[in-house]
KETOR-633522 format. One record per residue: residue number from 1; x, y, z of N, C-alpha, C in turn. Coordinates in steps of 0.05 Angstrom, whole numbers. Layout:
KETOR-633522
i	neast	nnorth	nup	caeast	canorth	caup	ceast	cnorth	cup
NUM	X	Y	Z	X	Y	Z	X	Y	Z
...
end
This chain:
KETOR-633522
i	neast	nnorth	nup	caeast	canorth	caup	ceast	cnorth	cup
1	17	-24	0	0	0	0	18	25	0
2	7	45	-13	23	70	-14	19	85	12
3	35	105	16	34	121	40	8	137	42
4	-2	147	19	-26	163	20	-50	146	29
5	-51	121	21	-73	103	29	-71	98	59
6	-47	94	70	-43	89	98	-51	114	114
7	-43	137	105	-50	162	119	-80	166	119
8	-93	160	96	-122	163	95	-136	143	114
9	-126	118	115	-138	98	133	-135	107	162
10	-111	117	170	-107	126	197	-125	150	203
11	-128	168	184	-145	191	188	-174	183	192
12	-184	164	177	-211	154	180	-216	140	207
13	-196	125	215	-198	111	241	-199	132	264
14	-182	152	262	-182	173	283	-208	189	283
15	-218	195	259	-243	210	257	-266	194	269
16	-267	169	264	-288	152	275	-285	150	306
17	-261	148	316	-256	147	345	-265	173	358
18	-258	195	346	-266	221	358	-297	224	357
19	-309	215	336	-338	217	334	-352	200	356
20	-341	177	362	-352	159	382	-348	171	410
21	-326	185	415	-321	197	441	-342	219	446
22	-350	233	425	-369	255	428	-398	246	433
23	-404	220	428	-431	210	432	-435	202	461
24	-453	216	474	-461	209	501	-491	202	501
25	-501	191	522	-530	185	522	-547	209	518
26	-539	232	529	-555	256	525	-554	266	496
27	-530	264	484	-528	274	456	-542	254	437
28	-543	229	445	-556	209	428	-586	215	426
29	-598	226	448	-626	233	448	-631	260	434
30	-611	273	426	-615	299	412	-619	321	432
31	-639	337	428	-644	360	445	-663	353	468
32	-669	328	472	-689	321	493	-680	330	520
33	-655	328	527	-646	336	553	-650	366	557
34	-646	382	537	-650	411	540	-680	418	542
35	-696	404	527	-725	410	528	-737	403	555
36	-728	381	567	-739	373	593	-732	393	615
37	-710	408	612	-702	427	632	-714	455	627
38	-729	458	605	-740	485	599	-763	492	617
39	-767	517	623	-789	525	641	-816	519	629
40	-819	522	603	-845	516	589	-853	487	592
41	-833	469	589	-839	441	591	-846	434	620
42	-832	445	639	-838	440	667	-865	450	675
43	-873	473	665	-899	485	671	-921	467	659
44	-918	458	634	-938	441	621	-939	414	635
45	-917	404	645	-917	378	659	-932	381	685
46	-927	403	699	-941	407	725	-971	411	721
47	-979	425	700	-1008	428	694	-1020	401	687
48	-1006	385	672	-1016	358	665	-1019	341	690
49	-1000	342	708	-1002	327	733	-1026	336	750
50	-1030	363	750	-1052	374	765	-1079	364	755
51	-1082	365	728	-1107	355	716	-1111	326	722
52	-1089	310	722	-1091	281	727	-1100	277	756
53	-1089	292	775	-1097	289	803	-1126	297	807
54	-1134	319	794	-1161	328	797	-1182	309	785
55	-1174	296	764	-1193	277	751	-1198	253	769
56	-1179	245	785	-1183	223	803	-1193	231	830
57	-1193	256	837	-1204	264	863	-1235	267	861
58	-1245	272	837	-1274	274	833	-1286	247	828
59	-1310	242	838	-1322	215	832	-1328	213	803
60	-1324	189	793	-1329	183	765	-1358	178	760
61	-1370	193	741	-1398	190	735	-1400	175	708
62	-1414	153	709	-1418	138	684	-1440	149	668
63	-1436	150	642	-1458	159	624	-1479	137	622
64	-1504	144	618	-1524	123	616	-1520	106	591
65	-1526	80	595	-1523	61	573	-1544	66	552
66	-1536	66	527	-1555	70	505	-1553	45	488
67	-1577	34	482	-1577	10	465	-1582	19	437
68	-1562	15	420	-1564	24	392	-1572	2	373
69	-1580	-21	384	-1588	-43	366	-1614	-36	353
70	-1618	-46	329	-1642	-42	314	-1664	-59	327
71	-1687	-46	332	-1709	-60	344	-1723	-76	322
72	-1730	-101	328	-1745	-118	309	-1775	-113	312
73	-1787	-112	290	-1816	-109	290	-1828	-137	283
74	-1846	-145	299	-1859	-170	295	-1884	-165	278
75	-1885	-177	255	-1908	-173	237	-1927	-197	241
76	-1952	-190	244	-1972	-211	247	-1979	-222	219
77	-1981	-248	217	-1988	-260	192	-2019	-259	189
78	-2028	-250	167	-2057	-250	162	-2065	-275	147
79	-2086	-288	156	-2095	-312	143	-2119	-307	126
end
């Protein structure tokens, strides 16, 4: 192999190694770590939790059962 091919191979191996060092669990998720720490996300999360708690503190009222089946009409046979 020529020297330029060896240098290129070494460069590619080093580039791949540096790229792997930069990958952390937080960076693998993208911007998710930053979004979760934002005030808007925290506010929305707290409101959602509040609605959830309120929904279970009130008694659950069932809606009345409605029978949607088609009613059969009995026809009398005429003789």
